[in-house]
N, C-alpha and C positions, 0 to 999 in steps of 0.2 A: 802795294802792301802797307806802306806807311799810312796812307790815307784811310784804309780800312781800320787800322789800329786806333787812329785818332777818332774816327766816328764811333767805334766801340767804346772807347774811353769817355767820349762826350755823352754817349747814351747811359753809361754806368753812372757818371756824375749826375746826370739829370734824374735818374731813378733814385739815387741816394738823396738828392736834394728834395724831391717830391716826398719821399718817405720821411725825411726829417721835418718837412713842413707839416705833414700830418701829425707827427708826434708833438711838434711845437703847438699846433692848434689844440691838441688834446690837453697840453699843459696850460694853455691860455684859458681853456674852458674851465679848468678847476681853479685857476688863479683869479678869474673874474669874480666868482662868487664862492667864498669859503664859508659855507653855511654854519659849520661848527663854530668857527671863530665868532661869527655874528651872533649866534644863539647863546654863546657862553657869556656874553656881556650881561652884567647884573641888571641893567636898565631895560633889557629886551625880554619880553614874554615870549616863550617858545611852546607851542602846542603841536603835538605830533599825533596823527591818526593813521594807524597801520592799515594794511590791506584787509586783514581779518576784521578789524573794527568797522571799516567802511562797508564790507560785505555782510556784516551781521544783521543788517536790516534796521539798525537803530538810527541811521541817517537816511531819511527819505527826502528826495528833492522834487518829487512829482507835484506836490501841491504847494510848493513854496513860491516865493517871488523870484526864484531862480530856476524856472523850468528848463532852461537851456542846458543846465548842468547834466541832465539825464544822458545826453549824447556822449559825454566824455567820461562819465563815472565808471562805465564798464571797463575802460582802459586805464583807470587811475589806480596806481599801486599804493599810493599814500598821499596824505595831505599834510602839509606843515604850515603853521600860521605863526608868523613873527610879527610882534607889534610892540609899540611903545608910545607913551605920551609924556615921557621924561625927556628933557632936553638932550641929555647925553645919548640915550637910546635912539631918539629921533635922528640925531646927527649920525650916529653909527649906521642906522638902516639907510638913511638918505645917501650917505657916502658910499655904502656898499652897493646899492642898487642904481646909483646914478649912471655908471657906465652903460648899463643895458637900457635904461630909460632915455638916455640922450643919444642913443644910436651909435655909441662909440665902439661897439663890438659887433663884428660881422657874424658872430655865432648866434645872435639873437635877432628876432624879427618882431617888430611892433605890429600887432593886429589891430589895436585901436588905442587911441589916446584922447582923453577928454580933459579940458581945463575949464573950470567954472568956479567963480567966486573964491578964487585962491586955492581950490582943491584940484588935485590932479589924479586921474585914474588911468592906468595903463594896463593893457593885457599884452604880455610879451611871451613869445615862444622861443624855446631853446631849439635851434635848428640842427637836425642831423640829416644832411642831404635834403630830400624833399619831405621828410617826416618832421613832426614836432616832438621833441624828446623832453617834454616838461613845459608847464605853463606857469607864468607868474602874474598874478593879479595884484597890482600895487595901488593902494589908495593912500594919498598923502595930502593933508590939509595944513601942513606946517605946524600943527599943534599936536597931531597924532598921526601915526602911520601904521598901516597894516599891510602885510605882504602874505598872500595866500599862494602857496606853491603846490601845484598839482603835479605829482611825479607819475609819469606814465608816458606812453607813446601814442601819439594822435596823428591822424591825417589832417591835411589842410582842409579837406572837405568837412570833417567833423567840427573844426573850429568855425568855418564859415556857417555851417548849420546852426551851431550854438549861438552865434551872433545874430543870425537871421531870426531865430526863435525869440531871442531877447528883444529885438526890434519889434517883432510881431506882437509879443506880449505887452510891450510898452504902448504900442499904438492902440491895441484893444482896450487897455486900461484907460487911456486918454479919451477914447471914444465913449466908453461907459461913463466916465466922469462928466463929459460934456453933455451926454444924453440925460443923465440924472439931474444936472444943474438946470437944463432947459425945462424939465418936468416940474420943478418947484417954483 
């Protein structure tokens, strides 16, 4: 009988521990990025586009240089753009987003990262089990930074399709430029 009580107590402790870990992860999720605090900084420009504004038809991505956004726009509830070219704002945004850009948080997954000529571009997803619960496109050239936050729920397949379309579009443009250059 004593052994059964010990096993029950250990199971109860394990369940409580797992529940606490879940709430600690939720706390870490909000602690990693406090967007209100970041946006309130005087040197940071903050632009917010609501769901109704996005669905109003005033923002069309079909014929833009970003055709791959079409796949995720249906699931996007809002877009927030944070940017700065001021030293204080630049540092504020770099410090705020460095934990997710450097892979120091297991709550975020880097889908791609490009570093070229001193500029860095990262597409990072906030993970919620196997779904992506928000996307962060971060462009930083150490003189100016822009962070575009797509708030919505996406599948990994949507993200992969978006990236494949972007690669396809880039390859098509490169082929057209090469063809036009050889004709002249």
